C-alpha positions as CSV (number, residue, x, y, z in Angstrom):
1,M,37.9,53.7,44.3
2,G,34.8,53.5,46.4
3,D,33.2,50.8,44.3
4,K,33.6,47.5,46.3
5,E,32.5,45.6,43.1
6,A,35.6,46.8,41.2
7,G,38.7,44.6,41.5
8,F,41.3,45.2,44.2
9,H,44.0,46.3,41.6
10,A,41.7,48.6,39.8
11,R,40.8,50.4,43.0
12,R,44.4,50.4,44.2
13,W,45.7,51.9,40.9
14,A,42.9,54.5,40.8
15,A,43.8,55.7,44.3
16,L,47.5,55.8,43.6
17,A,46.9,57.6,40.3
18,V,44.9,60.4,41.8
19,G,47.4,60.8,44.6
20,R,50.4,61.0,42.2
21,A,48.4,63.4,39.9
22,N,47.7,65.6,42.9
23,H,44.0,65.5,42.1
24,R,42.7,67.2,45.2
25,P,39.0,66.7,44.5
26,A,39.5,63.0,45.2
27,V,40.3,63.6,48.9
28,P,36.7,63.1,50.2
29,I,36.4,59.8,48.3
30,L,39.7,58.5,49.5
31,A,38.8,59.6,53.1
32,K,35.4,57.8,52.9
33,V,37.0,54.6,51.8
34,L,39.7,54.9,54.4
35,E,37.2,55.4,57.3
36,D,35.1,52.3,56.3
37,E,36.1,49.6,58.9
38,T,34.5,46.9,56.7
39,E,36.8,47.8,53.8
40,N,39.8,45.6,52.9
41,A,42.9,46.6,54.8
42,G,45.0,46.6,51.7
43,I,42.7,49.0,50.0
44,R,42.7,51.3,53.1
45,G,46.5,51.3,53.1
46,N,46.5,52.5,49.5
47,M,44.0,55.2,50.4
48,I,46.5,56.3,53.1
49,R,49.3,56.4,50.6
50,A,47.3,58.5,48.1
51,L,46.1,60.9,50.8
52,Q,49.7,61.2,52.0
53,W,50.8,62.2,48.5
54,L,48.0,64.7,48.3
55,G,48.7,66.3,51.7
56,G,46.8,69.2,53.1
57,P,44.5,69.6,56.1
58,D,41.7,67.4,54.9
59,A,44.0,64.5,53.9
60,L,45.8,64.8,57.2
61,K,42.6,64.8,59.2
62,A,41.4,61.6,57.3
63,I,44.7,59.9,58.0
64,Q,44.7,60.9,61.7
65,S,41.2,59.4,62.1
66,A,42.5,56.1,60.8
67,C,45.1,56.0,63.5
68,T,42.4,54.6,65.8
69,S,41.2,52.0,63.4
70,R,40.3,48.6,64.8
71,N,42.6,47.1,62.2
72,E,46.2,47.1,63.5
73,H,47.8,47.3,60.1
74,V,45.7,50.3,59.1
75,A,46.2,52.1,62.4
76,S,50.0,51.5,62.1
77,S,50.2,52.7,58.5
78,A,48.1,55.8,59.4
79,S,50.4,56.7,62.3
80,E,53.5,56.4,60.2
81,A,51.9,58.5,57.5
82,V,51.0,61.2,60.0
83,A,54.5,61.3,61.3
84,R,55.9,61.7,57.7
85,L,53.4,64.4,56.9
86,K,54.2,66.4,60.0
87,D,57.9,66.0,59.4
88,A,57.7,67.0,55.7
89,P,57.8,70.8,56.3
90,N,60.9,70.4,58.5
91,K,62.7,68.4,55.8
92,A,61.8,71.0,53.2
93,G,63.6,73.7,55.2
94,E,66.9,71.8,55.5
């Protein structure tokens, strides 16, 4: 996921796979790629999605940090993910 030499799709699928598999040890790697402003916005968006699936305080913190990204698409995606994460406990109680 963090290897910029790997292809876009390989990195994307790796991130989504660890997110769907709830592989919590991947959170620091996902967060590091997400915070890299030189990284491709599409890759960063996939990191957001994977972190959102993983949830938890560290994932939320990483996504919240991306809300201030210089890339408008990344910042918007992160803001939407934060809103969904914060609303998730409320929906579970319905």
